Phi, psi and omega in degrees: 000125175284132182283137181278128177263132178255136183247131174227130178249148179225136172271124179277119182248170184302326180287352179266001188265157174265188182289352176264356181082018177241167183304126179292130183300326179296319177293319179299317180300320179298313179293323180299311179295318179301317180296314178296324178297318180301317179296314181294317182292340178290344181261349181205193180278131182305325181292350180259010183245131177229132177283132179241341182195138169256124182251113167064047175285096189243119177285140174250347178201154178288152176245130188253162176301139180092346178281149173255127179247146185247122176264121179248116185233148176202149176280124183248348182211136175232122172263203180293314179236352185262145170232134179243122177260143171255134180233128176241137180243129183235150169289122188293326183274321182264348183063023178280140177289132180249315181191164174204175178167183182240155176225130176262133176239153174242139177274124185232161173276182184290349176262001178090007179273137182302143188218128177303141183256339179073015181271138179239131179242118178232086180293148180242339180276135182309319179299317180291324177297317178296319178296320178297319178298318177297317181297326179296335182267002179288147176238000000 
């Protein structure tokens, strides 16, 4: 099964910046989780998904005001109740890599108790297989 990639773009504005004039990590984390959530929620009901961990959101270059960044997210691992999304962020105009990482979600019932989701993820593309292997080693 080829994993579906979800694309979300954001315009970085002055209110999104930190005291250095670059994209604030807190704002990035909010967009990062939202992007991963969209991928996970596409496989089940959004009301059944809860974020439990952001793994390794690491910037490789600063993001400046006026830039448009592209969040590419996909679910790369499904456990019994867990879904792990991989999110990569690129500069939309230059296609330069900015950051990436994983996000773990838990599938829950309406009372917040973990609930098996029955989702199976079987990547076939080498890049997705490698991402799944990385996700399996997350703690």
